[in-house]
C-alpha positions as CSV (number, residue, x, y, z in Angstrom):
1,M,6.3,-60.5,-58.5
2,Q,8.3,-57.3,-57.6
3,K,9.0,-56.6,-54.0
4,A,9.1,-53.3,-52.1
5,K,9.9,-52.5,-48.4
6,L,8.4,-49.6,-46.3
7,I,9.5,-48.7,-42.8
8,L,7.4,-46.5,-40.5
9,D,8.3,-45.4,-37.1
10,K,6.6,-42.9,-34.6
11,A,10.1,-41.3,-34.2
12,Y,10.2,-40.7,-38.1
13,T,7.8,-37.7,-38.1
14,I,7.4,-34.8,-40.7
15,A,4.8,-32.5,-39.1
16,K,1.2,-32.1,-37.7
17,I,-0.9,-32.0,-40.8
18,D,-2.8,-28.8,-41.4
19,P,-6.4,-29.8,-42.3
20,R,-6.4,-27.1,-44.9
21,M,-4.2,-29.3,-47.1
22,Y,-7.5,-30.7,-48.1
23,G,-9.1,-27.5,-49.4
24,S,-10.5,-26.8,-52.7
25,F,-11.6,-23.8,-55.0
26,I,-14.8,-22.1,-56.5
27,E,-14.3,-19.5,-59.1
28,H,-16.7,-17.5,-61.0
29,L,-15.9,-19.5,-64.1
30,G,-18.1,-21.9,-66.1
31,R,-20.7,-23.7,-64.1
32,A,-18.8,-23.8,-61.0
33,V,-21.2,-21.3,-59.3
34,Y,-24.2,-21.0,-61.6
35,G,-25.4,-24.5,-62.4
36,G,-22.9,-25.9,-59.9
37,I,-23.3,-25.0,-56.3
38,Y,-26.3,-22.6,-57.2
39,E,-29.2,-23.5,-59.3
40,P,-32.5,-22.0,-58.3
41,G,-35.6,-23.8,-59.5
42,H,-33.6,-27.2,-59.3
43,P,-35.8,-29.9,-57.5
44,L,-33.1,-30.1,-54.8
45,A,-32.4,-26.3,-54.5
46,D,-32.8,-24.9,-51.0
47,E,-34.3,-21.6,-50.1
48,Q,-31.3,-19.7,-51.3
49,G,-31.0,-21.6,-54.6
50,F,-28.1,-23.8,-53.4
51,R,-28.2,-27.4,-54.5
52,K,-28.4,-29.7,-51.6
53,D,-27.1,-32.7,-53.4
54,V,-23.8,-30.8,-54.2
55,I,-23.6,-29.6,-50.6
56,Q,-23.8,-33.2,-49.4
57,L,-21.1,-34.4,-51.8
58,V,-19.0,-31.4,-50.6
59,R,-19.6,-32.3,-46.9
60,D,-18.6,-35.9,-47.6
61,L,-15.2,-34.7,-49.0
62,D,-14.8,-32.8,-45.7
63,V,-13.2,-29.8,-47.3
64,P,-12.0,-27.4,-44.6
65,V,-11.5,-24.3,-46.8
66,V,-12.6,-23.1,-50.3
67,R,-10.7,-20.5,-52.2
68,Y,-13.0,-17.8,-53.7
69,P,-13.9,-16.1,-56.0
70,G,-10.9,-16.6,-58.3
71,G,-8.6,-17.3,-60.0
72,N,-8.1,-15.3,-63.1
73,F,-11.4,-13.8,-62.5
74,V,-10.3,-11.8,-59.5
75,S,-7.9,-9.6,-61.3
76,G,-10.7,-7.7,-62.8
77,F,-13.2,-8.2,-59.9
78,N,-14.8,-5.3,-57.9
79,W,-15.9,-6.8,-54.6
80,E,-18.4,-4.1,-54.1
81,D,-20.4,-5.5,-57.0
82,S,-21.1,-8.6,-55.1
83,V,-22.7,-7.2,-52.0
84,G,-26.0,-5.3,-51.4
85,P,-29.5,-6.2,-52.9
86,K,-29.2,-8.6,-55.8
87,E,-31.4,-6.5,-58.0
88,L,-28.9,-3.7,-57.8
89,R,-25.9,-5.6,-58.5
90,P,-24.3,-4.8,-61.9
91,K,-23.6,-7.2,-64.7
92,R,-20.0,-7.3,-65.8
93,L,-18.0,-8.5,-68.7
94,D,-15.4,-10.9,-67.3
95,L,-12.3,-10.5,-69.4
96,A,-10.6,-13.5,-67.9
97,W,-13.1,-16.2,-69.3
98,F,-15.0,-14.0,-71.8
99,T,-18.3,-14.5,-70.1
100,T,-21.0,-12.1,-68.3
101,E,-20.8,-12.2,-64.5
102,T,-24.3,-11.4,-63.1
103,N,-23.1,-11.3,-59.4
104,E,-26.2,-13.1,-58.3
105,V,-23.9,-15.1,-56.0
106,G,-21.7,-12.8,-53.9
107,M,-19.8,-12.5,-50.7
108,H,-22.7,-12.9,-48.4
109,E,-24.2,-15.8,-50.4
110,F,-21.0,-17.7,-50.7
111,Y,-20.3,-17.2,-46.9
112,D,-23.9,-18.8,-46.3
113,W,-22.9,-21.6,-48.6
114,C,-19.7,-22.3,-46.8
115,K,-21.7,-22.7,-43.5
116,K,-23.9,-25.2,-45.1
117,A,-21.1,-27.1,-46.7
118,N,-19.1,-27.2,-43.4
119,T,-16.2,-25.3,-44.8
120,E,-14.5,-21.9,-44.6
121,C,-13.8,-19.1,-47.1
122,M,-10.4,-18.5,-48.3
123,Y,-10.9,-15.0,-50.1
124,S,-8.9,-13.7,-52.9
125,I,-8.5,-9.9,-53.5
126,N,-7.9,-8.1,-56.7
127,L,-4.3,-7.0,-57.0
128,G,-4.6,-6.6,-60.8
129,T,-6.8,-3.8,-61.6
130,R,-7.0,-2.5,-57.9
131,G,-4.7,-2.0,-55.0
132,A,-4.0,-1.7,-51.3
133,E,-6.9,0.6,-50.7
134,E,-9.6,-1.8,-51.9
135,A,-7.7,-4.6,-50.0
136,R,-8.0,-2.7,-46.8
137,D,-11.7,-1.9,-47.6
138,V,-12.8,-5.6,-48.2
139,V,-11.2,-6.7,-44.9
140,E,-12.9,-4.0,-43.0
141,Y,-16.2,-5.0,-44.6
142,A,-15.7,-8.7,-43.8
143,N,-14.0,-8.6,-40.4
144,H,-14.5,-5.4,-38.6
145,K,-17.2,-5.6,-35.9
146,G,-18.9,-2.2,-36.7
147,G,-18.7,1.5,-36.4
148,S,-16.8,2.2,-39.6
149,K,-17.9,2.9,-43.2
150,F,-17.4,-0.6,-44.7
151,S,-18.4,-2.7,-41.5
152,D,-21.6,-0.7,-41.2
153,M,-22.3,-1.3,-44.9
154,R,-22.1,-5.1,-44.2
155,I,-24.4,-4.7,-41.2
156,A,-26.8,-2.7,-43.4
157,N,-26.6,-5.6,-46.0
158,G,-27.8,-8.1,-43.5
159,K,-24.8,-9.4,-41.6
160,K,-24.5,-8.1,-38.1
161,E,-21.7,-10.2,-37.1
162,P,-18.3,-10.2,-38.9
163,L,-17.7,-12.9,-41.5
164,D,-14.3,-13.5,-39.8
165,I,-12.4,-14.7,-42.9
166,K,-9.0,-15.7,-41.7
167,L,-7.1,-16.7,-44.9
168,W,-6.7,-14.2,-47.7
169,C,-4.9,-14.4,-51.2
170,L,-3.1,-11.4,-52.3
171,G,-4.2,-11.6,-56.0
172,N,-3.7,-14.4,-58.4
173,E,-1.0,-15.5,-60.9
174,M,0.4,-12.1,-61.3
175,D,3.5,-13.5,-63.0
176,G,1.2,-14.5,-66.0
177,P,1.0,-12.3,-69.1
178,W,-2.6,-13.7,-69.5
179,Q,-3.6,-11.9,-66.0
180,M,-5.3,-8.6,-66.1
181,E,-2.7,-6.0,-65.1
182,H,0.2,-8.6,-65.1
183,K,3.1,-7.3,-63.0
184,T,6.8,-7.8,-62.8
185,A,8.0,-9.5,-59.6
186,Y,9.2,-6.3,-58.2
187,E,5.9,-4.4,-59.0
188,Y,3.9,-7.3,-57.6
189,G,6.1,-7.6,-54.6
190,R,5.7,-4.0,-53.6
191,R,1.9,-3.9,-54.1
192,A,1.5,-7.1,-52.2
193,N,3.6,-5.6,-49.4
194,E,1.5,-2.5,-49.0
195,A,-1.8,-4.3,-49.3
196,A,-0.6,-6.9,-46.6
197,K,0.4,-4.1,-44.1
198,M,-2.9,-2.3,-44.5
199,M,-5.0,-5.5,-44.3
200,K,-3.2,-6.7,-41.2
201,W,-3.5,-3.2,-39.6
202,V,-7.3,-3.7,-40.0
203,D,-7.2,-7.2,-38.7
204,P,-4.0,-8.6,-37.2
205,S,-5.4,-12.2,-36.9
206,I,-5.6,-12.9,-40.7
207,E,-3.0,-14.8,-42.6
208,L,-2.0,-13.8,-46.1
209,V,-0.8,-15.8,-49.3
210,A,1.6,-14.0,-51.8
211,C,1.5,-15.1,-55.5
212,G,4.3,-17.5,-56.4
213,S,4.8,-18.7,-59.9
214,S,1.9,-20.0,-61.8
215,N,3.9,-23.1,-62.7
216,S,7.4,-24.4,-62.6
217,H,7.8,-23.8,-66.3
218,M,7.3,-20.1,-66.4
219,P,10.5,-18.4,-67.7
220,T,10.6,-16.3,-64.4
221,F,10.2,-19.3,-62.0
222,G,12.5,-18.9,-59.1
223,D,13.6,-15.4,-59.9
224,W,9.9,-14.3,-59.4
225,E,9.8,-15.8,-55.9
226,L,13.2,-14.4,-54.8
227,T,12.4,-10.9,-56.1
228,M,8.7,-10.9,-54.9
229,L,9.6,-12.1,-51.3
230,N,12.5,-9.8,-51.0
231,E,9.7,-7.0,-51.1
232,C,7.1,-8.6,-48.9
233,Y,8.7,-11.2,-46.6
234,E,7.9,-9.4,-43.5
235,N,4.2,-9.2,-44.1
236,V,3.0,-12.4,-45.7
237,D,2.6,-16.0,-44.4
238,Y,2.5,-18.2,-47.4
239,V,3.7,-18.3,-51.0
240,S,1.3,-19.9,-53.5
241,L,2.2,-22.6,-56.0
242,H,-0.1,-23.6,-58.9
243,T,0.4,-26.6,-61.1
244,Y,-1.7,-28.8,-63.4
245,Y,-0.6,-32.0,-65.0
246,G,-2.0,-33.6,-68.3
247,N,-1.5,-36.7,-70.5
248,P,-2.3,-35.4,-74.0
249,T,0.1,-37.8,-75.7
250,N,-1.3,-40.8,-73.9
251,D,1.8,-41.7,-72.1
252,P,0.6,-43.2,-68.9
253,A,4.1,-44.1,-67.5
254,S,5.2,-40.5,-67.7
255,F,1.8,-39.2,-66.6
256,L,1.9,-41.3,-63.4
257,G,5.4,-40.1,-62.7
258,S,4.3,-36.4,-62.7
259,S,4.4,-36.3,-58.9
260,M,8.1,-36.4,-59.1
261,D,8.1,-33.0,-60.8
262,L,5.8,-31.8,-58.2
263,D,8.2,-32.8,-55.3
264,E,11.0,-30.9,-57.0
265,F,8.7,-27.8,-57.4
266,I,7.9,-27.8,-53.7
267,K,11.5,-28.3,-52.6
268,T,12.8,-25.6,-54.9
269,I,10.3,-23.0,-53.5
270,V,11.0,-24.1,-49.9
271,A,14.8,-23.4,-50.7
272,I,14.0,-19.9,-52.0
273,C,11.7,-19.1,-49.1
274,D,14.5,-20.0,-46.6
275,T,17.1,-18.1,-48.8
276,V,15.1,-14.9,-48.3
277,K,14.7,-15.7,-44.5
278,G,18.5,-16.1,-44.3
279,K,19.2,-13.0,-46.4
280,K,17.0,-10.9,-44.2
281,H,18.2,-12.4,-40.9
282,G,14.6,-13.2,-40.3
283,K,12.9,-15.5,-37.9
284,R,9.6,-16.0,-39.8
285,Q,9.1,-19.2,-41.8
286,I,7.2,-18.8,-45.0
287,N,5.2,-21.9,-45.8
288,L,3.5,-22.9,-48.9
289,S,-0.1,-22.7,-50.2
290,F,-0.6,-24.9,-53.2
291,D,-3.9,-23.3,-53.8
292,E,-4.4,-24.5,-57.5
293,W,-3.6,-28.3,-58.3
294,N,-5.2,-30.9,-60.4
295,V,-5.1,-32.8,-63.7
296,W,-6.3,-30.5,-66.6
297,Y,-6.1,-31.2,-70.3
298,H,-9.3,-33.0,-71.4
299,S,-11.5,-29.9,-72.2
300,R,-9.1,-27.5,-73.9
301,E,-10.3,-27.9,-77.4
302,Q,-13.9,-28.0,-76.4
303,D,-13.5,-24.6,-74.6
304,N,-12.3,-23.0,-77.8
305,E,-15.4,-24.1,-79.6
306,I,-17.6,-22.8,-76.9
307,W,-16.1,-19.5,-77.0
308,K,-16.5,-19.2,-80.8
309,Q,-20.2,-19.9,-80.5
310,D,-21.2,-18.0,-77.3
311,K,-18.7,-15.4,-76.2
312,W,-19.9,-13.3,-73.3
313,G,-22.6,-15.9,-72.4
314,R,-23.5,-16.6,-68.8
315,A,-22.2,-19.7,-67.1
316,L,-20.8,-21.3,-70.3
317,P,-19.8,-25.0,-69.8
318,L,-16.1,-24.3,-69.7
319,L,-13.1,-26.5,-68.4
320,E,-15.5,-29.4,-67.8
321,D,-12.8,-32.2,-67.8
322,I,-14.3,-35.6,-67.6
323,Y,-11.7,-37.5,-65.4
324,N,-10.7,-41.1,-65.9
325,F,-9.1,-43.8,-63.8
326,E,-5.5,-42.9,-64.4
327,D,-6.3,-39.3,-63.4
328,A,-7.4,-40.6,-60.0
329,L,-4.2,-42.6,-59.7
330,L,-2.1,-39.3,-60.1
331,V,-4.3,-37.4,-57.8
332,G,-3.5,-40.2,-55.2
333,C,0.3,-39.7,-55.9
334,I,-0.1,-35.9,-55.6
335,L,-1.8,-36.2,-52.2
336,N,1.0,-38.6,-51.1
337,T,3.5,-35.9,-52.2
338,F,1.7,-33.2,-50.1
339,L,1.7,-35.4,-47.1
340,R,5.5,-36.1,-47.5
341,N,5.9,-32.4,-47.5
342,A,3.5,-31.5,-44.7
343,D,6.1,-29.6,-42.8
344,R,5.8,-26.7,-45.5
345,V,2.8,-27.5,-47.5
346,R,0.2,-26.2,-45.1
347,V,-2.7,-25.2,-47.5
348,A,-3.5,-26.9,-50.7
349,C,-6.7,-26.4,-53.0
350,L,-7.8,-28.9,-55.4
351,A,-9.0,-26.9,-58.4
352,Q,-11.7,-26.8,-58.6
353,L,-14.8,-28.2,-56.7
354,V,-17.8,-28.4,-59.1
355,N,-18.0,-28.8,-62.8
356,V,-14.8,-26.8,-63.6
357,I,-11.9,-29.3,-63.7
358,A,-13.7,-30.7,-60.7
359,P,-14.2,-33.9,-58.5
360,I,-18.0,-33.2,-58.6
361,M,-20.2,-32.9,-61.7
362,T,-23.8,-31.8,-62.2
363,K,-26.3,-31.8,-64.8
364,N,-28.5,-28.6,-65.0
365,G,-31.9,-29.7,-63.7
366,G,-30.5,-33.2,-63.2
367,G,-28.2,-35.2,-60.9
368,A,-24.8,-34.7,-59.2
369,W,-22.1,-37.4,-59.1
370,A,-18.5,-38.0,-58.0
371,Q,-15.8,-38.1,-60.7
372,T,-12.9,-40.6,-60.4
373,I,-10.6,-38.1,-58.8
374,Y,-13.2,-37.6,-55.9
375,W,-12.2,-40.8,-54.2
376,P,-8.7,-40.5,-53.3
377,M,-9.2,-36.9,-52.2
378,K,-12.1,-38.1,-50.0
379,Y,-10.2,-40.8,-48.2
380,A,-7.1,-38.6,-47.8
381,S,-9.3,-35.8,-46.3
382,Q,-11.1,-38.2,-43.9
383,Y,-8.2,-40.4,-42.9
384,G,-5.2,-38.4,-43.6
385,R,-5.3,-36.0,-40.5
386,G,-2.8,-36.2,-37.6
387,Q,0.9,-36.7,-37.7
388,A,2.5,-37.1,-41.1
389,L,5.1,-39.8,-40.8
390,L,8.2,-40.1,-42.9
391,P,7.9,-43.2,-45.2
392,V,11.3,-44.9,-45.7
393,M,10.7,-46.8,-48.9
394,E,12.6,-49.2,-51.0
395,S,10.8,-49.8,-54.3
396,P,11.6,-51.0,-57.8
397,V,11.6,-48.2,-60.3
398,Y,10.8,-47.7,-64.0
399,D,12.0,-45.2,-66.7
400,S,9.6,-43.1,-68.8
401,K,10.0,-40.6,-71.6
402,L,9.9,-37.8,-69.1
403,F,11.1,-39.3,-65.8
404,D,13.8,-41.7,-64.9
405,G,13.8,-43.8,-61.7
406,V,10.0,-43.6,-61.1
407,P,9.3,-45.6,-57.9
408,M,6.6,-48.2,-58.7
409,A,5.2,-47.9,-55.1
410,D,4.4,-44.5,-54.0
411,A,3.3,-44.1,-50.2
412,S,2.5,-41.8,-47.4
413,A,1.4,-42.5,-43.8
414,V,-0.5,-40.7,-41.1
415,L,-0.5,-41.4,-37.3
416,R,-4.1,-40.4,-36.7
417,D,-5.2,-38.7,-33.5
418,D,-7.2,-41.6,-32.4
419,G,-3.9,-43.7,-32.5
420,T,-4.8,-45.7,-35.7
421,L,-2.4,-45.5,-38.6
422,A,-3.5,-44.7,-42.3
423,V,-1.1,-45.8,-45.0
424,F,-1.9,-44.5,-48.5
425,V,-0.1,-46.5,-51.5
426,V,-0.3,-46.3,-55.2
427,N,1.2,-48.9,-57.4
428,R,1.7,-47.0,-60.6
429,S,3.5,-49.8,-62.6
430,L,1.6,-50.6,-65.8
431,T,2.6,-54.2,-65.7
432,E,3.8,-55.5,-62.3
433,D,2.1,-56.4,-59.1
434,I,4.2,-55.7,-55.9
435,E,4.6,-57.5,-52.8
436,L,5.0,-54.8,-50.1
437,T,6.2,-55.3,-46.5
438,V,5.6,-52.5,-44.1
439,D,7.7,-52.6,-40.9
440,L,5.5,-51.5,-38.1
441,R,7.4,-52.9,-35.1
442,A,7.5,-49.3,-33.5
443,F,3.6,-49.3,-33.0
444,G,3.2,-52.4,-31.0
445,N,0.2,-54.7,-31.8
446,L,-1.4,-53.6,-35.0
447,A,-3.9,-55.4,-37.3
448,V,-5.6,-54.3,-40.7
449,K,-8.9,-52.8,-39.8
450,D,-9.7,-51.7,-43.3
451,H,-8.3,-51.8,-46.8
452,V,-10.0,-49.5,-49.4
453,M,-8.9,-49.9,-53.0
454,L,-9.6,-48.0,-56.3
455,K,-9.0,-50.2,-59.3
456,N,-10.2,-50.7,-62.9
457,D,-9.0,-52.6,-65.9
458,D,-9.5,-49.7,-68.1
459,L,-7.2,-46.7,-67.4
460,K,-9.7,-44.6,-69.4
461,A,-12.8,-45.6,-67.6
462,V,-14.9,-42.6,-66.4
463,N,-18.0,-42.0,-64.2
464,T,-21.2,-40.5,-65.7
465,E,-24.6,-39.5,-64.4
466,E,-25.9,-42.8,-65.7
467,N,-23.1,-44.9,-64.3
468,P,-21.7,-42.9,-61.3
469,N,-19.9,-45.9,-59.7
470,N,-18.1,-47.2,-62.7
471,V,-14.8,-46.1,-60.9
472,A,-15.4,-46.3,-57.1
473,P,-13.7,-47.7,-54.1
474,V,-14.0,-51.4,-53.3
475,K,-13.0,-53.4,-50.2
476,G,-9.6,-54.8,-50.6
477,P,-8.2,-58.0,-49.4
478,G,-6.1,-56.4,-46.7
479,G,-3.0,-58.1,-45.4
480,K,-1.6,-59.8,-42.4
481,V,0.7,-58.4,-39.7
482,E,3.2,-61.0,-38.3
483,D,5.9,-60.0,-35.8
484,G,5.2,-56.3,-36.5
485,V,5.5,-56.6,-40.2
486,L,2.4,-56.2,-42.6
487,T,2.7,-58.0,-45.9
488,V,0.3,-57.1,-48.8
489,K,0.0,-57.6,-52.5
490,L,-0.3,-54.2,-54.3
491,E,-2.1,-55.0,-57.7
492,K,-0.7,-53.0,-60.6
493,L,-2.3,-49.6,-61.3
494,T,-4.2,-49.4,-58.1
495,W,-4.7,-46.7,-55.3
496,N,-4.9,-48.3,-51.7
497,M,-5.7,-47.1,-48.2
498,Y,-4.8,-49.4,-45.3
499,L,-6.1,-48.5,-41.9
500,L,-4.4,-50.2,-39.1
501,G,-5.1,-50.1,-35.3
């Protein structure tokens, strides 16, 4: 059996974890809204048409913030279409996803859903086809108390008190040629800066996220962030990062090592943010909002067929990846990576939340269930809050086609506010169990209070409406603490959470 060693100490700290690291995303895309969170006539729909079974699954995830309404969708979106009487709202062709948007669910309805789901809205503005004036107007509509054109419009539309949205995205993936009104880094940086100024003049309490690269493989990656931040550093608070990983060639060794690429992506953007800070002799630290991340590759061929058959349809079943067990293992590694970078990754949004590349799936008129990736996200969100600790790990490694030196044991640790310690560990070896020792002497007398494990003999195992617990957490064997050292057996290809207190 392979051996690994982990040292944890109260003095080895990274940062206080921002709960918004466990955020998610709802875009007007596919069945995320219509048929996902909203399905009037469903047996479990509430008085507004929101599915109560979905709300409960979201509440169980404990998602602090949900990005909305896009995504690529937002670059052609007129926010005014989504407020006022539903019968007067226009139907629009959505050029991002080639569907028809009816605007049945808009800003007010989503705000109400957020309250029911125990979350907050992270609102994205259109900096594609629109600009600073519309950005100013929507902040006034949402957050100004009253006595002005747009705040009074909100009041007339039924919301006397401000919506008080605190976190705003300055557009979406503006580096991408697929984006409506794609910009160069300089063009975007200038527009983002002017919008940011005016938005903060209306409400100085808000925080703003500028568009970083759509992924680390973009030809403009790096130069985009440097040029963009040079124009808007003084007025933004975060840079966004987006990334999706896939395993289309069925190479699980490389796929499970993808979090190494993620770590490099984060460290590169941190270096660029700090370069601009130094260049400008600035004092403001720009942090990161990883506001789109997930596994995404299962549904791509299916989507092309759907568009051929029903272009411009409403709520087409697009991007409906059915996640398997190995996807859940990688999601666990991604969450570990965020926790190890908690000093700079302050916001992260699992993309998306329901049906569209999502941890939650629904059937129109039927049930709702948790996909495999739901489980590591749920336990990280519920137990991974407090002080992120620096895990000093010695682990055997393996080489794959894409990555050399992949640590078999991947870990993160959190000293929780109640004094308990949560340790998250993935054994991503395809063949080897690992004996892991965890040095806990700095914490005094600890014992294993709980061990939750995700395992399955089939890497391709999935959950379905008929078999929703095919991949689900089980109680693990735990481990024993002797003389301040915890010894556990990490079975191959498992995600584990140890709670100690």
